[in-house]
C-alpha positions as CSV (number, residue, x, y, z in Angstrom):
1,M,4.2,-7.8,19.7
2,R,4.1,-4.9,17.2
3,N,1.7,-3.7,14.5
4,Y,2.6,-4.2,10.9
5,E,1.1,-3.6,7.5
6,I,2.0,-6.0,4.7
7,I,1.3,-5.2,1.1
8,I,1.5,-8.1,-1.3
9,L,1.4,-8.0,-5.2
10,I,0.5,-11.4,-6.6
11,S,0.8,-12.1,-10.3
12,N,-2.5,-11.8,-12.2
13,T,-2.0,-15.2,-13.9
14,D,-2.1,-17.0,-10.6
15,D,-5.6,-18.4,-9.6
16,K,-4.4,-19.3,-6.1
17,V,-4.8,-15.9,-4.5
18,D,-7.2,-17.2,-1.7
19,E,-4.8,-20.0,-1.0
20,I,-1.9,-17.6,-0.6
21,I,-3.8,-15.4,1.7
22,N,-5.0,-18.3,3.8
23,F,-1.4,-19.6,4.1
24,Y,-0.2,-16.3,5.6
25,K,-3.4,-16.1,7.8
26,N,-2.6,-19.6,9.2
27,I,1.0,-18.7,10.0
28,I,-0.1,-15.6,11.9
29,I,-3.0,-17.3,13.8
30,N,-1.1,-20.5,14.6
31,N,1.7,-18.4,16.2
32,K,-0.7,-16.3,18.4
33,G,-0.7,-13.3,16.1
34,I,-3.7,-11.0,15.5
35,I,-5.1,-10.0,12.1
36,S,-6.8,-6.6,12.3
37,K,-7.7,-6.3,8.6
38,I,-7.2,-8.0,5.3
39,E,-8.2,-6.3,2.1
40,N,-8.1,-7.8,-1.4
41,Y,-8.3,-4.9,-3.9
42,G,-8.4,-7.3,-6.9
43,I,-6.4,-6.9,-10.1
44,R,-5.0,-3.4,-10.5
45,P,-2.7,-1.9,-13.1
46,L,0.9,-1.5,-12.0
47,S,2.7,1.8,-12.4
48,Y,5.4,0.1,-14.3
49,N,6.1,-3.4,-15.5
50,I,7.4,-5.8,-12.9
51,N,8.8,-9.1,-14.3
52,K,6.8,-8.4,-17.5
53,F,3.5,-8.1,-15.6
54,K,1.3,-5.1,-16.2
55,K,-1.3,-6.0,-13.7
56,A,-1.4,-7.7,-10.3
57,Y,-3.6,-8.6,-7.3
58,Y,-3.1,-6.1,-4.5
59,I,-3.5,-7.5,-1.0
60,T,-3.0,-5.6,2.3
61,M,-2.9,-7.1,5.8
62,N,-2.8,-5.3,9.1
63,I,-1.4,-7.6,11.7
64,T,0.1,-7.8,15.2
65,V,2.9,-10.3,15.6
66,S,6.3,-10.8,17.2
67,I,9.5,-10.2,15.3
68,N,10.3,-13.9,15.0
69,I,7.0,-14.5,13.3
70,L,7.5,-11.5,11.0
71,K,10.8,-12.9,9.9
72,K,9.2,-16.2,9.1
73,I,6.5,-14.4,7.0
74,E,9.1,-12.3,5.3
75,N,11.1,-15.5,4.3
76,H,8.0,-17.1,2.9
77,L,7.2,-14.0,0.9
78,K,10.6,-14.0,-0.7
79,L,10.4,-17.7,-1.6
80,N,6.9,-17.7,-3.1
81,N,7.2,-17.4,-6.9
82,S,3.6,-16.1,-7.3
83,I,4.4,-13.0,-5.3
84,I,5.8,-10.2,-7.5
85,R,6.6,-7.7,-4.7
86,S,5.9,-7.3,-1.0
87,L,6.4,-4.5,1.5
88,I,6.3,-4.8,5.3
89,T,6.0,-1.6,7.3
90,R,5.7,-1.0,11.1
91,I,2.7,0.9,12.3
92,K,2.8,2.9,15.5
C-alpha cells in the first residue's frame, strides 16, 4: 500500500459536496485503505475558467491504499459529472 494525495475540484453549483466526499471515504475504508487527512477548503476562485466555472470547492485527501483501489477511485473521479478536475499524486 502506498501514500497518495488526491485534490478534487467540485463545481460550486453542486450542493452534494459532503455526499461526494463520503462516497470516496466509503470506497477507501471498505477496501481496507487508510485516510490520513481530509480537508475541505470551501469555495475558492479558480486561476482560469474551467467548463465556464469561475469558482469551485477544493477538497484534498491524504490516503494509503493499494494500486487496485486507486484505479477504482480514479475511474469514479472521471465518471462523476460534478467533479471539474482531479489530481492524484504519490507521496513518499
